[in-house]
C-alpha positions in Angstrom: 42.9 126.5 62.8 40.5 127.8 65.3 39.0 131.1 65.2 40.7 133.1 68.2 38.2 134.9 70.5 38.9 138.3 71.7 38.5 139.3 75.3 39.7 142.2 77.7 42.1 142.2 80.2 41.0 142.9 83.6 44.2 144.6 84.5 44.6 147.6 81.9 41.7 146.7 79.5 44.0 145.5 76.8 42.5 142.9 74.2 43.7 139.4 74.7 43.2 136.5 72.3 42.3 132.9 73.0 42.1 130.2 71.1 39.4 128.1 71.7 40.6 124.5 71.4 43.3 125.0 74.0 41.1 125.9 76.5 40.6 123.3 79.6 38.4 125.0 81.8 36.6 128.3 82.6 35.7 129.5 86.1 34.6 132.4 88.5 37.4 133.2 91.0 35.0 134.8 93.9 37.5 137.3 95.2 36.7 141.3 95.0 36.2 142.0 92.3 35.1 138.6 90.9 37.5 137.4 88.2 36.5 135.0 85.0 39.5 132.6 84.5 40.4 130.6 81.3 42.5 127.8 82.2 44.9 125.9 79.7 46.1 122.8 80.8 47.1 123.0 84.4 50.1 125.3 84.1 48.5 128.6 82.8 45.5 130.7 84.0 44.1 134.1 82.1 41.8 136.4 83.9 39.3 138.2 81.8 37.1 140.9 82.3 34.0 139.5 80.5 31.4 137.4 82.8 31.2 133.5 82.8 28.6 133.3 80.9 29.8 135.3 78.1 33.4 133.7 78.0 31.6 130.5 77.8 29.3 131.3 75.0 32.1 133.0 72.9 34.0 129.9 73.4 31.2 127.6 72.2 30.3 130.0 69.1 34.1 129.8 68.0 34.2 126.1 68.2 30.8 125.3 66.6 31.6 127.8 63.6 35.1 126.0 63.2 33.5 123.0 61.5 
């Protein structure tokens, strides 16, 4: 099982946990303020407070540590 990655909800500041094996896309929505979005397939998107580079680095590290 993959290690879960901890991020922060931009709405309430609470922790959200992501399984990096299930992530299909990470992008930034250019609204105000900018939102980093983690996509799981085509049906579920999760906004997080962390920046794009930090999210990608965290997911990459968790994936590399898995095996």
